[in-house]
Structure formats: structure tokens, C-alpha cells
N, C-alpha and C positions, 0 to 999 in steps of 0.2 A: 543471570537471567532468571526471572521468577514470575510469580503472580502475586498480586496484592488485592486486598479487599478491606472494607471497613464499614462500620455503622456508628452513627452518632444519634442516639435514640432518646426520645422523651417519654417512652412508655414504662420504663423501669423493669422490663423483661430481662431475664438473664441473657447475656450476650455470648458467653462462651459456646453454647451449643450452636447458635446461629452462625458464628464465625467459623467454627470447625466444619459446619455443613457447607458454607460458601467455599472454604479452602478445598474441600474434598471434590468439588466440581471442577477444580482447575489443577488437579494433581499432575496432569500431563505437562503443565508448564513448569512444575517444580517437583520432580519425583524424589529429591534427595533429603528434604527436611520440611518440617512444618512448624510454624510458630503462631501463637495467639497471645495477645496482651490486651488487658481491659483496664481502663480507668473507671472503676465501678462507681465512684462518687460523681462522675460527670456523665455517665452513660455512653462513654466512647470506647470503641474497641477496634483493634487492628489485627489482621491476620496475614500470613505470608506463606507461600510455597516456594521452596528454593531449588533451583538447578545450580549446583555448586560449580562455579567457573574460576573465581579468584578467591584465594584463602579458603581452602576446603575444610579448615578446622572449625570447631565450635565457636571460635571468635567471630565468624561471619554470620552467626545465627541472627535471624530477625523474627519479629520486630526488635530493633536495637535502640538502647538508651544512650544518650550522650553521657560523657564523664560527669558533667555537672548535675545530671538527672532531670534537666528541664525539658529536653527534647526526646521524642520517640519517633522513629522512622520505620516505614515499610517502603521498600524501594525495589523497583523492577528495572533492570537494565545494566549498563556499564558506563562508568566515567573513565574514559580512556586517558585523560590527563591527570588522574588522581594522584599519581606519584609526584608530579610537579606541584599540585595544590598542597600536598602534604609537606613538601619541602618549603613552600612559602609559609605555611602555618608554623613550621618548626623555626624558620628564620625570624618570624615575628615574635614567637613565644619563647625562643631560646630553649633552655633545658627543661622548661616547665611543661612541655608537651609529653603526654603519656599515651602510648598506643597499646591496645590489647591484642591486635593482630595486624594484617596488612590488607584488609578489604577496602574497596572504594566506599562502601557504606559507612564505615567508621570515619573515613576522610570527609565525607559529606556532612556528617553530624558535627564534626569539629569546625568545618567551614561555615555551616549555618550559625553555629554559636558565635563564631568570630566575626563574620562579614555580613550576616543577615541573609534572608531567604533569596530575594531577587538578585542581589549582588553575587551570591554564590552561583546561582543558575547561569548568570552571564559569563562567569569564569569557566563553567564546565564545558568540556568537549565530550559528547557522548550521546547515547540513546537512553531514555529513561521515562518512567512514570513514578512519581513520588507522592507519598502521603506523609506529612509531618505534623505531629501534634505538639503544641506548645502547652505544657502542663501548667505553667505559671499564668499565662495570659488567657488560657482556655480558648485557643484558636486552632482550627484545623485548616491546613493549607495543602492543596494538591497542585501538581505541576506535570507538564508533559514536554518532551524534548522538542527542539526547534522544527524538525522536519516531519515529526509524527511517526517515528519508527515504532514506538511502544504505545499500546492502546490504553485508554483510561476512560471509563464511563462513570457518570455520577448523576444523582438525582434525588427525588423525594420518595419516601416510602413510610407509611404509618406515622406521618408527621415529623419524621427525622430525615437525616442525610444518609445515603448509602453510596458506595463507590466500589468499583472492581475493575480488574483487567479485562474480563470478558463478561458479556451479558448473562451467560448461563449461571454465573454465581448468584444472581438475584433470584433465580428460580428456587434456590434453597431457602429463601426467606419465608416465614409464616405469612399466610394470607397474600401471597404474591399473585395478583390478578391484574397484570398490566393491560393497558389499552393500546392496540396497534394504531400508530399514527398514519392516517391515510395519506397525508402529504408525503411522509417518508416513503410509503409504498410507491407513490407516483414518481418520486425522485429515483427510487431504485429501478423501477421499470424503464425509466428514461435513460439512466446512465450505467446500470448494472452494479451499482453500489449505492449505499446510503451516505451522502456527504455530511461531514461534520458542519455544524454542531448537532444535526439531527441524529437520532437513533431510530430504530423501528418502533420504539415505544414512546408514548407521549410524555411521560414524566421522567424519562432518562435521556441524558444528552452525552455526546462525546465531548471531552475536553479538547479544544482545538490545539494544534501544534503551536509551540512557542508561548503558551498561555498558562497562567495560574488561576486558581479559584480559591477564595478565602471564605470560610464560614466562621462567624463570631459566636454563633449559637446554633444548636441543633435545628431550631425553627427559624433561623434568620435567612434573609435572602443572600444568595451567593454574590461575591464581588469578583468580577473577572478582570484580569490585567494581562497585558502582553509584556514579556521581557525581551522578546525578539519578534519584531513585526516584519513580515516578509516584504510588504510593499515599501516600507522605509528602507530596508536593506537592498532591495532591487533598485529603487530610485537612486540611492547613494552610489551603488556600483555603476549604474549607467551614467551618472553625472561625473564620475571620476574614472573614465575608461582606461583600460590597460593601453600603454603606449609602447610599441615595439614591434619587431617582426614576428612572423609565425614561429620562427625558431626560438625567439625570446619567450613567447607565450608558452611554447612547449616546455622550455626549461623551467619556467615558473610553475606550470601545472605539474610537471613531473616531481618537482620538489615538494609541493603540497601533497600530492598523492602518495609519494614515498613515505612522508611523515605519517600520513593517515593510516596507510597499510601497516607500517611498523607498530604504531600504537594499538591498532586493532588486532594484531597478531600475538598479543600478550595474553596468555591463559595458563592456568595450572592443570588443564585437561587437554586431550588430543584436539588438534585444530586442522581444518582443511578448507576447501573452497569449491563452490559450484563452478563448473566450466562448460559453457555452451560452445565455445569456439568463436564467439562474436567479439566485437571490439572491447566492450566494457569488462566482461569477465576475464578475457585474455589479458587485459592491462592489469587488473588486480592480481591475477595469478603470477604474471611476469614479475611484478614488484615484490610479491611475497617470496618467490623463488630466489630473487636477487639477494635477499638477506637471510634466507633459510640455511641452516647448517646441514640439512638433509632434504631429500625430495619432498615437496609439498604434496599432500594427498588431495587429489582432485576427483570430481564426480560429475558424471553426465548420464542422461538416459536417452534412448533412441526409440524410434518407432519404425516398423517395417513399411508402413504406408508411405508411398512416394509423396514428397513435398512437405513432410512433417518430421524429417529426421536430420538433426544437426550433429549427431554423435560422432560421425566420421570427421567432421571439422574439428570438434573438440579433441579427438584423439590425435589429430595431426599437430595441433598446438601443444598438447601435452608432451608428445614425443620431442618436439623442438626444445621445449623448456626443461625437459627431464623430470617431470612430475611423476609421482606414483599414482597412476590414473586408474580409476574404476568406472566402467560403463556397464549399463544394463539395458538390454533391449526389452521393451515392455510389450507384452501381447495385448491384443484388444480386450481379452477377457480380464486381464490384470487391471487394465485401466478402467474398464467398466465396473469392476468390483468396488472402485472408490466412490462411485456416484451415490450409493446409499449412505455413505459416511458424511457427505458434504453438509447437510443441515446441522449436524452435530459439531463438525469442525468449525464451520462458520455460523455462529449462533445468532446472526441476523442475516437476512437474505443477501446473497453475494453471487454475482452472475458472470464473473470472468472465468471462462472455461479453462484457462491455463492453471486454475487452481488444482486440476487433476495431475498434470505432470509436475507441478511444483511440490505437491505432497509426495509424489513418488520419488523424486530426486532427493527430497529431504529424508525420506525413509532410508534410501540407499546410503546417504552420507552418515546418518546416525548409526549405521551398523559398524562404523569405524571411528567416528569423531563425535565430539560434543559441541564443537563450535565450527561454523562454516561461514566464510566470507563470500559475498555475492557482488555482482556488478550492477545492481539496480541503481537507477538515478541518472545514468549516462544519457539516456534518450531525452529526458526532460531538460537537462542542464545544457547539453551540447547539440540539440537539434537533431536527434536521431530518428524521429518518427517520420515516415513518408507523408503522413497527413499534413505536416507543416508545409511541405512543398506543394502538395496537391491543392490544399486550401488556398495558398498564396497565388498559385498559378491560375486556379479557377476564378478567383476574385478579380485578378488583373484582366482576364479575358471577358468576364461578365461586365466589368466597368465600361468596356469599349462598345458593348452592344446596347442599343436603345432599349429602355425598359419595356415599351409596348411589344417589341419584337421578341424579347425573352418570354414575356407573359403569354403571347400568342403561341409560341413554339411549345411551351410547357402545357398549355391547354390542349393542343393538338395531340401531343404524345399521350397525355392522360386519357384522352377520349377513346383510345384503343387499348385492349387488353394486352398484357405482356406476351401471351402466346401468339396473338395476332401479329404483333410487331415482329416477333421472332421469325414467323413464317415469311413476312414481307422482306426482312433484311437478310435472311440466311443465304439467298442466292448471291449476295454481294460479298460474303465472307472470304472467298478465295482472293479477292482483291486487296484484302487488309493484311498488314503484318501479323505474324502468328501471335504476337503478344496481345493483339486486340481482337482475336477471335474467341468469342465467348459461347459457352454452351447455351445460355439463355440471353441473347442480346436484348430482347424486349425488357427483361428485368433491369439490365444496365441502363436502358433508355428511360425507364420510369424513374430510376434514381437520379438520372441527369435532369429530368423534368422538375424534380423537387428543388434541385440546385438553381435551375434557371429562374425560378420565381423569387429567389432571395434578393434582399435589397441592401445588405450591409455585411462587411467582412466577418463580424461576430457571428452572424447567422450562418455563414458558410462553415465556420469551424464547429458551431453547435450541431449543424446537420451531420457532420462527420462523426461526432461524439455520441449522438443520441440514438436510441433504439426504438423508442415509442414517442408519440405525441402525448400531451397531458390527458387527452380524452380517453386513454385506455383505463384510467381510474375515474369512474363517474363521480361528478360533483366535486372534484378536487381542483382548487385554483393553483396556478403556479406560485412559487414563493416570491417574495418581493426582491430578494437578492441572494446570490451565491458568492462564495469566496472567489470562484473562478471568474466572476464578472468584472472584478474591480480594475483589471489591467487595460480594458479596451478603451477607456477614455484617456489613458495616459501614454500608451505605447503604440508603436507600429504593429502590424499584423503578426509578424514572426515573434517579436518579443511578447506580445499579448498571449499568443498561443502557448509559448513555453512557460510563461508565468502562470497561466491558468492550470496547466498540467502539474506544475510544481506544487501549487497550493491546494489542489483538489484531487486530480487523478492519481498523483503519486502517493499521498498519504492514505487516501480512502479506498484505492483499488490496489495498486502495486504492493504497498507496504502491508496492508491488511492481508493480502494473499500470502505473502511470504511469512508474516508473523504467525498466522494461524496454522499454515501448513507445516512450518518448521517446529513450532511449539507443540503441535499435536503429537510429535514423536520425541519430544524432549531435546530438541536441537536448537542451539542459539545461532541465529543468523545475524551477521554484522555487515554493514554497508559502508565501505570506506569512501565512496564517492559522495556520501551525504554528510561528511564532516562539514560543518557550516562555513569553514574557511574556504573549502573547495567550492562550495555553492556560491559564495559571494564573489570569488575570483571568476568563476564561470560567467556570472552575470555581468562582470566588468569587461568581458572580451568583446571586441568588435565583431560584427556579423561575419566578416571575412575569415575569422579564426574559428567560428562555429559552423556556419551554414553557407559560407561564401562560395564554395565550389559546387553547390547544389546537391551535395550528398549528406551533409551533416557530420558532426563530430570531427571536423577537420583537424583541430588541435589535438584531440584525443588520439586520432589515428596517427598523428605525427609522433606522439609519445610512444605509442605501441610499436611503431616501425623501428624504433631503436632496440627492441627486444625480440620481436617476432617478424619474420619476413612478411611483407605486405601480401604476397600471393596466398598466404594461409588464412587471411582474414578479410581480404577485399572481395566482398560479394554482397548481394542484396540482403537486407535484413529479413529474416524469416519469422521472427516471433516464436513464442513457446506454445505452439498450437497442437490441436488434436483434430482428427477427422470427424468433427461434430455433426456436420450436415448429413453425412452418410450414416452415422450411428443413430441419429434421430429417425431416419427412414428405415433403419434396420433393427439392430439388437435393442435399442432403447424405445422402440415404437410402442410396445405394450405398456411400459412404465409411463411414458408420456401420455398415451391415450387415457390412462386411468387418472392421472393428475389433472388433465384438461377435460374431464367429463363435463358435459354441458350442465347437468344438474348441479354439480358441485360449484361450478363457476357462478351460476345463478344464485345458489343458496348463500355463498360467501359474500358476494356483492362488492368485492374489492376490485375485480377486473371486469372489463366489458366483455361478455362472452362472445358477442358477434365479432368484435375486432380480433380477439385472440384466436378464436376458432377459424376465422377467415384466413388468417396467416398460416395457421397450422395446416389447413387443407391445401393451400397453395404450396407450402413447403413439401408436403407429402407428394403432391402431384409433380413436383419438380419445375413448376412454372416460375417460382420465385425462390430466392435463397433467404429464408428468414431464420437461419439457425441461431443467431445471437439474440434476437428479440424473443424467440420462442424459449430459448434457454433461460432468459430472465423470468418469464412466466412460470416455467417449470421449477426454477429454484425458489420462487416465492411460494408456490403451492407445496413443494416438498418441505420447505421450512415451516409452513403452517401445520402440515401433518405432524412434524416432529415435535413442535413446541406448543401447539394449540389444537392438536387433533383429538 
């Protein structure tokens, strides 16, 4: 696990100082070693920061040259099947194969030389961001793993090409004066993340998962190609569905997960796992412990606030599995102390509030291990989010209501303020089940009114995913298309939602959150559920094996029940949350007031002051719960202060 960066310049300026400065901004990603290499005659330079995980010797130093001298690589990530690839290369070359060490980087170089770039990528199982320079053909190639676990930004600067693992590396370049992309700001405010291929800057883009980009010259246009196209893989899986019982599906899934966990448990440094006590992380830990010669080290954090604590669930699973478990209860002050760090950790605006506990649990794990496995991906692949069932049920009910009736009801609700509706409805609260008694029923009714006016299933899902309308960013038009949109014309509602989350929300929110939080403390996070063979198998499963019981993760729960009693994990999904709504009205109030000062909002011109401040006032008054949309505005403003203040 590392950081990479590079420059292909036409200016003739010395590259060594610039590359060292870029590497220095990412020392947290690779605290163990630094390497810089320059092809001075071509104006091409690569740099690398190393977190030593496999082959801790100098033989793993990067940038690394191939034995033949043609190829030079800077590589971030892990190739979990590199031993198998190495064996294939040895079988093909016989005694002619010479190895200097046992790193996966060296295996990659030999594979590229033998099989070519894209063919090697298709054979790889792993997470990676790769820069490969062909000294003979003078071609620069970049690649990113299939699911987007490892980040890679690229773009133009001073007439040449620049790329890096994190945006902050570009700030080290001379005359770096990027232009904020207003459409990216609107996308961030809407979804709480900037979706690929956008970045927050106009001339810098994210390389999309499963994609390569090739430059034939420093000033040439990039050529983008897919070596793994998720739509093709999804359609192929759905066209050849798994045939068999639920038990058969669980057998097959357990075999795939078992192999993935074993491959991802290989390291030359201490290894552990995040454990929330939920289905996904418990399954990963159970399979780790199954093969471990000693107790697996597991980590969880808890909060004293009611409704935000899963630590006792994690502890119960850890006791059953016999792991060496460490938990830490986080005080409000400790969590709040992370807030000022966020604009630096996430060097483009990022609005998922679970970034705070993710950073804290990463910090806890890093005190004992250098690698930690996680259970991310299970919700997207196996239907674990409640929004899938909520959106599906809502649309089925809406379809049965005449559109004029829905529109009229929505208009009537909107004609009254939430506080007025709450006063009118509150006398009826004792007649409702406790689960449907809300502190602000008028707020819930206003949200219902928004849904009543929708006319297609895609709009229902989008309403559950978005936090702002486009008009929060004045003068910005919606983009023509997003990666998450492509499934709606081909799939039923449940499949379309899970596909959308897998190609957008997962790589651009969940995996960004985990990558930046873990790498900020020099911890490598691995995700066994995102082995692409597991992903493709999950897509092949019938609905009955994923969501057929109305709970989600049916087949995954079947696998887990073989290792952990159902009573320990059978509970509603909590998420990895914090008491954000209360914090914004309390200890974060002054910080937020400063960032949302009306004069600042008017001067900046990125956000509509009336819309933002209107929601802020309603949230402070307790008439509406706008915690997440306000958090997006705060994260953008805090990011602006840090990087453009």
C-alpha cells in the first residue's frame, strides 16, 4: 500500500524537486520509504511513497524497473494472486525467470513484459492504482482496479500530464492555480461526494474503476479503455443466473469468500480486522479466524449516545469467535476533535459523516496492526440497505394511486409549514405504533409530499439518495449522465438500485471514506467482499437469495449462521453513525455559524445563501432535520477554507 504520483512535462524544468514535493504531501500513505525516478530525456518522472506490506526488503523499492529495462512502474495496492501469476510466468519461461525479491510489484512488471498491459490487468485479483512507463515506445499508461478501491487522479498542468493518488499532491506543483468545477460542487452538494470521472477541479479527473488511460505524448489527448466493464459483467451474470437451492448458493459463496479472505490475509506485517458485529464484518472475521493459527486481532469503537453504539454487538461476536478484541468508547470531545482534520484528510469535499468514526477505528487498529480487513461491499452486492426495500415499496404503492390524487395531496401538504402540520397531527400520535411516532411529524409529511409527486422508479431512488436540488448551486445545469443512471433502462428496480450503488456510491463514497481514513494513519484496508469473482457471483444470484425475504443479504446471512449464532447478528442495520443533528445544534454550532456566515456565502457565490441559511435556521429551530444537507454545505465551506482560503 502506497502513494504514487508523476509528471510528464514539456517545460524542461527539473522534475526531481517537484516529484519529491508531491511525494512529501502523501507521506502518511507511505511512511516507510520514498523513491523518485526521472527519464530526463523524455521529461517523465515517477515518485512513490511506500507502506511496506509484502517484501519489506529493499527489493520492494519503487519506482521499479523490469529486468529487461524497458518498463518502469509506480504501483499502489496489492495483487492478491501474484504468487499464482508468478508460478504461471515461471512455467512459461522455465529456468529463465530471475527474481530479485518476492514483491507483487516485481511480478506485475514481469507479467506486463510477458502478457501485455490489459491482459495482465484482466488476470490480476486485487486493488491497485498503477503507472507504467514504456521507455522504448515512450508511452505512459495508468490503471485502476475494477471496483475502485484505490484512487487515482490525472489531468493537465502547464501543458503536460500530472497524476497522483491524492489531490493534495498537485498543490506541491509550481504555479498550481486550479479552477473549482462548479458542476462538481453541485454534484457534491447533491450526493455528498464528487462522482467519478469528476473531481472538484476542472482540469483534473478521477480515473474510473476498471479503466486504463494511455498517453502517447505529454501533450497528447488521453485514450481511455475499459478492461472490466461493470455493465457487461452485470448483464452477463444476470443472463446466466445461479441455479440451485439457497444452501447451494451459500456453499458457493462461502467457497469464494473463503478463498478471498485467505488471499487477503497474506502480509509480512501484523494484520487484523474491523468488527462492527454486523453481518458483513462478522462474516469476514469468522472466515479469517477459521484459518488463523492464533486469535485474529479485531477492532471496534463505541459511543455512549443511545442509538449510535454497536460496540457491545461486536464484543459478543468477538467472544464467540475467540478473537483478540480491542474496543474503544469515543467521547464526544474526541470525535469532535476530528472535525478540523477532515478537509485535509479528504482533500476534496466529502460529506459522509461516518468519516469521523471510520478515522477513529482506523487509528485504533493502527496502534496494533498495519493491515486491516473490512466488510465493506456487502450492502451493495447483497441488498443490505433499507432504502432498497423502502424505495421499492413506495413505488409499488404510488403506482396504484392516480397521479392527480398524488399531486393534489403533495400540494396540500406543502401548503402548510412543518410546524403547523406537527401541531395538527400530534393529538393522533397515541393511536400510532411507537415506531411511527416522530418528534417532528410535519417534517416527515413534507418528505412524503416530495415522494408523492414523483413519476418514475428512478426518481424515487434518487430522492432517497440526494440531499439538495441542483438550484443550491446557482447557474449550474445537471450533467448529461452519471454512471449510476445506466442500469435503469435495463433492469428491474431492485437490480437497478444495487447496480447504481455498486458503480457510484460504493467507489466514490464508501471506498473513498475508508481509503482516506485508513491511509491517514498509515493503515492498509483490504475488502475481501470486493474480489471481482465474489461480485460477479453475487450479481448472478436470484432475488430470492439476496433480497427475497425482505431483509436483504439472505445468502450472506446463511453463510454467517454456520459460524456465528443468528441471535448475535440478527438485528436491524444501524450504520456507522454519529449524533450529528445534536452536535450541529450544540458543540458545533459556533463553527458552523462561522462557515455559513451570510457575507461569506454571498461573496463566494458557489452556494445559494437563501437556500442554505433557510435550512440551517430550520434545523436549529428543530422544525426540520437537515443534518446531512447542512453537513455537505459545511464540508464544502471547510474544504474551501483549507485549500483556497
